[in-house]
SEDOBA-891016 format. One line per 2 residues: number of its first residue (from 1); their letters; for each residue x, y, z of N, C-alpha, C, O. Coordinates in Angstrom, 2 decimals, decimal comma. Layout:
BEGIN
NUM	a	X/Y/Z/X/Y/Z/X/Y/Z/X/Y/Z; ...
***
This chain:
BEGIN
1	my	0,80/-1,14/0,18/0,29/0,00/0,35/1,40/1,43/0,51/2,28/1,76/1,30; 0,62/2,19/-1,10/1,70/3,55/-0,81/0,71/4,77/-0,85/1,08/5,93/-1,00
3	vg	-0,63/4,35/-0,69/-1,64/5,17/-0,39/-2,06/5,72/1,16/-2,46/4,94/2,03; -1,95/6,77/1,31/-1,85/7,27/2,33/-3,32/7,01/2,59/-4,29/6,92/1,83
5	ps	-3,14/6,88/4,31/-4,36/7,10/5,58/-5,76/8,23/4,62/-6,89/7,98/4,20; -5,21/8,99/4,62/-6,07/10,58/4,38/-7,34/10,16/2,77/-8,22/11,00/2,57
7	hq	-7,29/8,98/1,87/-7,02/8,65/0,87/-7,62/6,91/0,45/-8,12/6,44/-0,57; -7,16/6,12/2,28/-7,49/4,47/1,33/-8,97/4,69/2,03/-9,47/3,60/1,75
9	en	-9,91/5,35/2,70/-11,07/5,85/2,14/-12,42/4,83/0,62/-13,17/3,91/0,32; -11,73/6,08/0,29/-12,19/5,36/-1,14/-12,62/3,85/-1,43/-13,74/3,40/-1,65
11	ir	-11,17/3,08/-1,34/-11,26/1,67/-1,82/-11,01/0,83/-0,84/-10,80/-0,26/-1,38; -10,90/0,71/0,44/-10,99/-0,39/1,33/-12,09/-1,31/0,71/-11,68/-2,33/0,15
13	dy	-12,66/-1,21/0,73/-13,61/-2,34/-0,31/-13,59/-3,08/-1,07/-14,04/-4,21/-1,19; -12,61/-1,97/-2,06/-12,08/-2,49/-3,08/-11,38/-3,25/-2,99/-11,69/-4,35/-3,46
15	vi	-10,16/-3,08/-2,40/-8,83/-3,97/-2,66/-9,68/-5,00/-1,71/-9,29/-6,09/-2,13; -10,60/-5,27/-0,68/-11,03/-5,94/0,32/-11,65/-6,87/-1,14/-10,97/-7,81/-1,54
17	sl	-12,70/-6,58/-1,71/-13,31/-7,53/-3,36/-12,34/-8,11/-4,21/-12,52/-9,11/-4,91; -11,25/-7,43/-4,12/-10,59/-8,91/-4,27/-9,53/-9,60/-3,59/-8,45/-9,48/-4,17
19	ep	-9,52/-9,93/-3,09/-8,84/-10,50/-2,93/-7,34/-10,94/-2,46/-6,77/-11,95/-2,88; -7,12/-10,56/-2,06/-5,52/-10,67/-2,01/-5,19/-11,02/-1,18/-5,84/-10,78/-0,17
21	kr	-4,32/-11,57/-1,11/-3,11/-12,78/-0,65/-2,54/-12,92/0,57/-2,36/-13,93/1,26; -2,11/-10,97/0,86/-1,21/-10,06/1,55/-1,71/-9,15/1,41/-2,55/-9,41/0,54
23	vi	-1,91/-7,02/1,98/-1,66/-5,89/2,13/-0,72/-6,19/2,83/-0,59/-7,17/3,57; 0,82/-4,34/2,39/1,26/-4,22/2,48/1,10/-2,73/2,98/0,74/-1,84/2,21
25	fn	1,46/-2,46/4,62/1,55/-0,84/4,36/2,90/-0,74/4,73/3,65/-1,27/5,55; 2,99/0,59/3,37/4,54/0,96/4,12/4,91/2,00/5,06/3,89/2,12/5,73
27	pg	5,51/2,59/5,37/4,94/3,07/6,17/5,68/4,78/5,85/6,61/5,40/5,33; 3,97/4,90/6,90/3,11/6,16/6,23/1,68/6,33/6,02/0,95/7,31/6,19
29	te	1,41/4,98/5,53/0,38/4,70/5,14/-0,68/3,49/6,12/-1,66/2,84/5,77; 0,24/3,60/7,79/-0,54/2,57/8,62/-2,03/3,40/8,56/-2,20/4,60/8,36
31	dl	-3,17/2,20/8,82/-5,31/3,04/8,81/-5,70/1,78/9,68/-6,34/0,80/9,30; -5,07/2,07/11,19/-6,40/1,17/12,09/-8,00/0,28/11,69/-8,46/-0,84/11,92
33	lf	-8,48/1,52/10,96/-9,84/1,48/10,14/-9,89/0,18/9,84/-10,54/-0,76/10,31; -8,41/0,37/8,23/-8,85/-0,72/7,40/-7,93/-1,50/7,36/-7,40/-1,90/6,32
35	qs	-7,57/-1,84/8,69/-6,38/-2,86/9,68/-7,59/-4,00/9,43/-7,87/-5,00/8,75; -8,26/-2,85/10,80/-8,92/-3,71/10,96/-10,41/-4,89/10,01/-10,96/-5,80/10,63
37	ml	-10,68/-4,64/8,87/-11,20/-4,97/7,94/-10,78/-5,57/7,74/-11,11/-6,64/8,24; -9,39/-5,54/6,63/-8,20/-6,47/6,86/-9,19/-8,07/7,38/-9,79/-8,84/6,64
39	kn	-9,05/-8,11/8,73/-8,28/-9,29/9,58/-9,80/-9,98/10,02/-10,01/-11,13/10,42; -10,76/-8,85/9,81/-12,34/-9,18/10,42/-13,10/-10,18/8,25/-13,98/-11,00/8,00
41	ag	-11,86/-9,25/7,17/-12,69/-10,38/5,59/-10,97/-11,77/5,99/-10,79/-12,69/5,20; -10,22/-11,63/6,96/-9,11/-12,76/6,79/-7,43/-12,60/6,08/-6,39/-13,19/5,78
43	ip	-8,06/-11,48/6,12/-6,35/-11,21/5,07/-5,58/-10,96/5,19/-5,57/-10,01/4,41; -4,13/-10,98/5,85/-3,28/-11,00/5,93/-2,58/-9,92/5,51/-2,47/-9,49/4,36
45	fe	-1,91/-9,29/7,02/-1,56/-7,74/6,35/-0,35/-7,48/7,21/-0,19/-8,31/8,12; 0,54/-6,51/7,12/1,38/-6,17/7,75/2,04/-4,73/7,57/1,51/-3,77/7,00
47	ea	3,43/-4,76/8,21/2,96/-3,03/8,00/4,70/-3,30/8,65/5,21/-3,67/9,71; 5,29/-2,74/6,96/6,76/-2,97/5,74/6,78/-2,41/5,64/6,00/-1,49/5,88
49	ct	8,60/-2,54/4,75/8,67/-1,35/3,87/9,13/-2,63/2,57/9,72/-3,58/3,10; 8,93/-2,81/0,73/8,71/-3,34/0,18/9,56/-2,95/0,15/10,21/-3,63/0,95
51	lv	10,56/-1,77/-0,50/11,96/-1,87/-0,72/12,22/-3,24/-0,10/12,00/-4,35/-0,58; 13,17/-2,62/2,01/13,65/-3,51/2,20/13,28/-4,88/1,81/13,92/-5,91/1,56
53	ml	11,81/-4,49/1,86/11,89/-5,94/1,89/12,09/-7,14/0,46/12,21/-8,35/0,67; 12,11/-6,56/-0,90/12,43/-6,70/-1,29/14,24/-6,76/-1,64/14,60/-7,84/-2,09
55	gt	15,12/-5,91/-1,50/15,92/-5,82/-0,60/16,71/-7,55/0,49/17,70/-8,22/0,76; 15,57/-7,39/0,63/16,16/-9,02/1,53/15,23/-10,37/1,30/15,24/-11,34/2,05
57	gq	14,74/-10,28/0,58/14,07/-11,27/0,17/13,13/-11,65/0,90/12,86/-12,85/0,88; 12,60/-11,03/1,49/11,80/-11,35/2,46/10,23/-10,56/1,57/9,35/-10,29/2,39
59	y	10,06/-10,39/0,87/8,52/-10,13/-0,41/8,36/-11,51/-0,87/7,48/-11,79/-1,69
***
């Protein structure tokens, strides 16, 4: 996720409807409400930097 919390309201339901395998909240994009919605939908999420994850083989 590279979308800040103030702009996530319009896409929360859409993202959940896509049934992603995981949602990664990059630094500054954390949103407790969205994370709660993902948890209720059974979609795993984590707060991490995708660039670091790619560089360390964690992606």
